[in-house]
C-alpha positions as CSV (number, residue, x, y, z in Angstrom):
1,M,23.1,3.4,4.5
2,P,21.5,5.7,6.6
3,I,18.7,5.9,4.6
4,K,17.7,2.4,4.5
5,S,17.7,2.1,8.5
6,V,13.7,3.3,8.8
7,R,12.6,0.4,6.4
8,V,15.1,-1.9,7.8
9,D,13.2,-0.9,11.3
10,L,9.6,-2.0,9.4
11,K,11.7,-5.3,8.6
12,K,12.9,-6.3,11.8
13,V,9.5,-5.7,13.9
14,I,7.1,-6.9,11.6
15,L,9.3,-10.2,11.4
16,E,9.5,-10.4,14.5
17,K,5.6,-10.4,15.5
18,I,5.1,-12.6,12.8
19,K,7.9,-14.8,14.5
20,N,5.9,-14.8,17.7
21,K,2.4,-15.5,15.5
22,E,1.1,-11.4,16.4
23,D,-0.6,-9.4,13.3
24,P,1.5,-6.7,13.0
25,L,-1.6,-4.5,12.1
26,K,-4.5,-6.3,15.1
27,K,-5.7,-3.2,15.1
28,I,-7.1,-3.4,11.9
29,I,-10.5,-5.3,11.9
30,G,-10.3,-7.7,8.2
31,Q,-8.5,-6.3,4.9
32,D,-6.9,-9.7,5.8
33,E,-5.3,-9.4,1.8
34,A,-4.4,-5.9,1.8
35,K,-3.2,-6.0,5.3
36,E,-0.8,-9.3,3.6
37,G,-0.1,-7.3,1.1
38,I,1.0,-4.4,2.5
39,L,3.5,-5.8,5.0
40,A,5.5,-7.9,1.7
41,S,6.0,-4.7,0.9
42,L,7.3,-2.9,4.3
43,I,9.6,-6.0,4.0
44,A,10.6,-5.7,0.9
45,G,11.6,-1.7,2.2
46,H,9.7,-0.6,-0.5
47,H,6.9,2.6,-0.5
48,V,3.2,1.4,-1.1
49,L,0.3,3.1,-2.7
50,I,-3.0,2.5,-1.8
51,E,-6.3,2.4,-3.7
52,G,-9.4,3.1,-2.3
53,P,-12.9,5.0,-1.7
54,P,-12.5,7.3,1.4
55,G,-13.3,6.4,5.5
56,I,-12.0,3.1,4.5
57,G,-8.9,3.0,7.4
58,K,-6.3,4.6,5.0
59,T,-5.3,6.7,7.9
60,T,-5.5,4.4,10.6
61,L,-3.6,1.9,8.6
62,A,-0.4,4.4,7.5
63,K,-0.3,5.6,12.3
64,E,0.1,1.8,12.9
65,I,2.7,1.2,10.4
66,A,4.5,4.2,12.8
67,K,3.8,2.3,16.0
68,L,5.4,-0.4,14.6
69,L,8.6,1.5,14.1
70,P,11.2,1.4,17.3
71,A,12.1,4.5,20.1
72,L,14.3,6.7,17.6
73,L,16.8,8.8,19.8
74,V,16.8,12.1,17.6
75,I,17.8,16.1,18.5
76,D,15.7,18.1,20.9
77,D,13.0,19.7,19.3
78,C,13.6,19.5,15.8
79,P,10.6,18.8,13.8
80,Y,12.9,17.1,11.4
81,H,13.5,14.1,13.7
82,C,17.4,14.8,13.6
83,D,19.8,11.6,14.4
84,P,22.6,13.9,16.8
85,E,24.7,12.0,14.9
86,E,23.7,12.5,11.8
87,P,21.7,15.7,11.5
88,V,20.2,17.1,8.4
89,C,17.9,20.1,9.3
90,P,20.1,23.5,8.3
91,S,19.6,24.3,12.2
92,C,20.7,20.6,13.3
93,K,23.9,21.1,11.0
94,E,24.9,24.8,11.7
95,K,24.4,23.7,15.9
96,S,26.7,20.1,15.2
97,I,29.5,22.5,13.3
98,T,29.9,25.3,15.7
99,G,30.2,22.6,18.5
100,E,26.9,23.6,20.3
101,K,25.3,21.7,22.7
102,I,22.8,19.4,21.2
103,E,19.8,17.9,23.8
104,T,18.8,14.9,23.0
105,V,15.3,12.9,23.2
106,V,13.8,9.6,22.5
107,T,10.4,9.5,20.4
108,E,8.4,6.5,19.5
109,G,7.3,5.6,16.1
110,S,4.1,7.0,16.3
111,E,5.4,10.5,17.3
112,R,6.7,10.5,13.6
113,F,4.3,10.0,11.5
114,I,3.3,13.3,9.4
115,R,0.5,13.3,7.2
116,I,0.5,15.6,4.0
117,Q,-3.1,15.8,2.2
118,G,-2.5,16.2,-1.7
119,S,-3.9,18.7,-3.3
120,P,-3.7,21.2,-6.3
121,D,-2.6,24.0,-4.2
122,L,-0.1,21.8,-3.1
123,T,3.9,23.5,-4.6
124,A,7.0,22.6,-4.4
125,A,8.0,24.6,-2.1
126,D,5.4,23.2,0.4
127,L,6.2,19.7,0.1
128,L,10.3,19.9,-0.6
129,G,11.0,23.5,1.1
130,D,12.1,26.7,-0.5
131,I,15.2,28.9,-0.7
132,D,15.6,31.3,1.5
133,I,16.5,34.0,-0.6
134,S,18.0,36.7,2.8
135,K,19.8,34.4,3.4
136,A,21.4,32.7,0.4
137,F,22.4,36.3,-0.1
138,K,24.0,36.1,3.7
139,Y,25.7,32.6,3.7
140,S,25.6,31.6,-0.7
141,P,22.7,29.8,-2.6
142,S,24.6,26.5,-2.4
143,D,25.0,26.7,1.4
144,Y,22.9,24.5,3.7
145,R,21.2,27.3,5.6
146,A,19.7,29.0,2.6
147,F,17.2,25.8,2.3
148,T,14.4,26.3,4.6
149,P,13.1,22.1,4.3
150,G,9.7,21.5,3.2
151,K,6.5,19.0,4.8
152,L,7.9,15.9,3.5
153,L,11.4,16.2,5.4
154,K,9.4,16.3,8.7
155,G,8.6,12.7,7.6
156,N,12.5,12.0,8.3
157,H,13.2,8.8,9.6
158,G,9.6,8.0,10.0
159,V,6.4,7.0,7.9
160,V,5.3,9.7,5.1
161,F,1.3,9.1,5.1
162,F,0.5,11.4,1.5
163,D,-3.1,11.1,1.2
164,E,-5.0,11.8,-2.0
165,L,-1.1,11.9,-3.7
166,N,-3.2,11.2,-7.3
167,R,-5.1,15.3,-6.3
168,I,-0.9,16.6,-6.8
169,P,-0.1,18.4,-10.1
170,E,2.4,16.9,-13.0
171,K,5.0,19.5,-12.0
172,L,5.0,18.5,-8.2
173,Q,4.8,14.3,-9.4
174,N,8.1,14.8,-10.7
175,A,8.9,16.6,-8.0
176,L,8.6,13.8,-5.8
177,L,9.9,11.4,-8.3
178,Q,12.9,12.7,-8.2
179,V,13.4,12.1,-4.6
180,L,11.8,8.7,-4.1
181,E,14.8,7.7,-6.6
182,E,17.3,9.9,-6.1
183,G,18.0,11.9,-2.6
184,I,17.5,15.2,-4.3
185,A,15.5,17.9,-4.7
186,T,15.6,20.5,-7.1
187,I,14.5,23.7,-6.1
188,G,14.2,26.5,-8.3
189,P,17.7,26.5,-10.0
190,Y,19.3,24.4,-7.0
191,D,19.4,21.2,-6.5
192,V,19.7,19.9,-3.1
193,E,20.7,17.0,-1.1
194,Y,16.9,15.5,0.2
195,P,17.7,12.9,2.7
196,S,14.9,10.2,1.8
197,N,15.0,8.7,4.8
198,F,11.5,7.7,4.9
199,I,8.9,5.0,4.1
200,M,5.8,6.6,2.2
201,I,2.0,5.2,2.4
202,A,-0.1,6.8,-0.1
203,T,-3.7,6.8,-0.9
204,M,-4.7,7.2,-4.4
205,N,-9.3,8.0,-4.9
206,P,-10.5,5.6,-7.7
207,A,-10.5,7.3,-11.1
208,E,-14.6,8.5,-11.3
209,H,-13.7,10.4,-8.5
210,A,-13.6,14.4,-9.3
211,G,-10.4,16.5,-8.8
212,V,-8.3,13.8,-10.1
213,E,-5.0,13.2,-12.0
214,E,-3.3,10.7,-13.6
215,L,0.2,9.3,-12.0
216,S,3.2,8.9,-14.1
217,D,4.1,4.9,-14.9
218,V,7.7,6.1,-13.7
219,L,6.4,7.9,-9.9
220,L,3.5,4.6,-10.0
221,D,7.0,2.8,-10.7
222,R,8.2,4.1,-7.5
223,F,5.0,2.2,-5.4
224,D,3.7,-1.7,-4.6
225,M,-0.1,-1.3,-6.1
226,V,-2.4,-2.7,-2.8
227,K,-6.3,-2.1,-3.0
228,M,-8.3,-1.0,-0.5
229,S,-12.5,-1.7,0.6
230,Y,-15.4,-1.5,2.4
231,P,-15.6,-3.8,4.5
232,V,-16.3,-8.2,3.4
233,S,-18.8,-9.2,6.2
234,I,-21.3,-7.1,8.5
235,E,-19.6,-9.0,11.4
236,E,-16.2,-6.7,10.6
237,E,-18.2,-4.0,10.3
238,K,-20.6,-4.2,13.0
239,E,-17.3,-4.9,15.3
240,I,-15.3,-1.3,13.6
241,I,-18.0,0.2,14.6
242,L,-18.3,-1.0,18.3
243,K,-14.3,-0.4,18.3
244,N,-14.3,3.2,16.8
245,A,-17.4,5.3,17.8
246,K,-18.2,6.9,20.6
247,K,-20.8,5.0,23.2
248,F,-23.5,7.1,25.3
249,D,-23.6,5.8,28.8
250,E,-27.1,7.1,28.7
251,V,-28.6,5.6,25.5
252,Q,-28.3,1.5,24.8
253,V,-27.9,0.8,20.7
254,P,-30.0,-3.3,20.6
255,A,-28.9,-5.7,18.4
256,Q,-31.3,-5.1,15.5
257,M,-30.7,-1.1,15.4
258,L,-27.1,-1.2,15.2
259,D,-27.7,-4.3,12.6
260,T,-30.6,-1.6,10.8
261,M,-27.8,0.6,10.6
262,I,-25.8,-0.8,8.7
263,E,-27.7,-2.0,6.5
264,I,-28.7,1.2,4.9
265,V,-24.7,1.9,5.1
266,R,-24.1,-1.6,3.0
267,S,-27.1,-0.6,0.3
268,T,-25.9,2.3,-0.7
269,R,-21.9,0.6,-1.6
270,D,-23.4,-1.2,-4.8
271,H,-26.6,0.8,-5.3
272,R,-27.2,1.8,-9.3
273,D,-27.6,5.3,-8.8
274,L,-24.2,6.2,-6.7
275,I,-20.7,5.6,-8.3
276,Q,-19.6,6.4,-4.0
277,G,-21.1,4.9,-1.5
278,G,-21.1,5.4,1.9
279,S,-18.4,4.1,4.0
280,V,-17.4,2.6,7.3
281,R,-16.7,6.3,8.8
282,A,-20.4,6.7,7.8
283,S,-21.9,3.7,9.4
284,I,-20.0,4.9,12.9
285,G,-21.0,8.3,12.5
286,L,-25.1,7.4,12.3
287,Y,-23.9,5.8,14.8
288,E,-23.1,7.8,17.3
289,K,-26.0,10.8,15.8
290,A,-28.5,8.4,16.4
291,Q,-27.5,7.9,19.9
292,A,-27.7,11.9,20.4
293,S,-31.1,11.8,18.5
294,A,-32.1,9.3,21.7
295,L,-31.1,12.1,23.6
296,L,-32.7,14.9,22.8
297,K,-36.4,12.9,22.8
298,G,-35.5,12.1,26.5
299,R,-35.1,8.7,25.1
300,T,-32.4,5.6,26.7
301,V,-33.1,3.8,23.4
302,V,-32.6,3.9,20.1
303,S,-35.2,3.4,18.2
304,L,-36.2,3.1,14.3
305,E,-37.0,7.0,14.3
306,D,-33.7,8.2,15.8
307,I,-31.8,6.5,12.7
308,Q,-34.3,7.7,10.1
309,K,-33.6,11.2,10.9
310,M,-30.2,11.5,11.2
311,A,-29.4,8.6,8.5
312,A,-29.6,11.4,5.6
313,S,-27.9,13.9,7.7
314,V,-24.7,11.7,8.1
315,M,-24.9,10.7,4.8
316,V,-25.7,12.6,2.1
317,K,-21.6,14.3,2.1
318,R,-20.5,10.6,2.3
319,I,-21.9,9.6,-1.1
320,R,-22.1,10.2,-4.9
321,P,-24.6,9.9,-7.5
322,S,-24.3,9.3,-10.6
323,P,-24.4,12.1,-13.0
324,E,-27.8,9.9,-14.9
325,S,-28.7,9.8,-11.4
326,A,-32.3,11.0,-11.0
327,Y,-31.8,11.9,-7.3
328,Y,-28.7,13.4,-8.6
329,D,-29.2,17.5,-7.4
330,D,-31.0,15.8,-4.8
331,P,-28.8,12.9,-3.0
332,S,-30.5,13.5,0.3
333,L,-34.1,13.0,-0.9
334,L,-32.2,8.9,-2.7
335,I,-31.1,8.2,1.2
336,T,-34.8,9.3,2.5
337,T,-36.1,6.7,-0.2
338,I,-32.9,4.0,0.5
339,V,-33.5,4.2,4.5
340,G,-37.8,4.7,4.4
341,E,-37.4,0.9,2.2
342,I,-34.9,-0.2,4.9
343,V,-36.8,0.6,8.3
344,E,-40.3,-0.4,6.5
345,K,-38.6,-3.6,6.6
346,R,-37.5,-3.4,9.4
347,A,-40.8,-1.9,11.8
348,N,-43.0,-5.1,10.1
349,T,-41.1,-8.3,10.6
């Protein structure tokens, strides 16, 4: 069946790479257990739900999965990546029926990555599509031309990355469940056949985060659950920073300065006053801003002073104090305290 094609393609590519002793997700540093679980789910053709804090590479991982997809012939300029032999969107269907010439183009897997941001404001019309009333009067409510596809169909023949799935309301969870289970979307009083030819990689925030909804058991049953966490080792984190952070040619970052930055960020992850510490994104941000600080001072080498001055601005919105913490109303003071202790220790060694 056509809806199985993305899953079959991913399975073939992953198994071929493993046969050749290649890591299909080699750009993802560390996270070995999570990667193994995700690859097993993809081989099995399952959707994946990743639980973990922000800033640990979930988006990057989903993009790397999309890149595994082989090149595909699709209808040119179609945002829904319609197959010329089996068009799914109203515009391409009409062209097919009327015999209008259809131009095609080869699209890579990376171009079939669609991101949907979960939020309480997201509606079924945004996600699934809606019936255009004027077209419903013109053609009839049941005519496919009256349907305007939503964001989800743009993931046709690709990977849909649904970030923060547990921030969407229960009503929308039920609508999504119907699509994942039956390939049908209910838009108002209408049932719209909805081609669910995609793999969904969804993420969810830990339960202690504000603004999260409990996901229903039946929706969770449509996903394999995989947990991702912060880098286990300092060396892994260092490798991620050096690979992904911006580097200024005019500035050097001594090894001990990089170690200091990593120590500062990692110390927040198990701090008694915090329920969320700084992610690798915070480490990358501090690395970049410390270089910028040195440039502003006309220096060519990052110093402890640069790290100390820039840490709070980089990290204050990337940590979350616990309600019981004395720093709950002033997290920047906590960062200043942590940084001061580590910088003083480093300066005396």
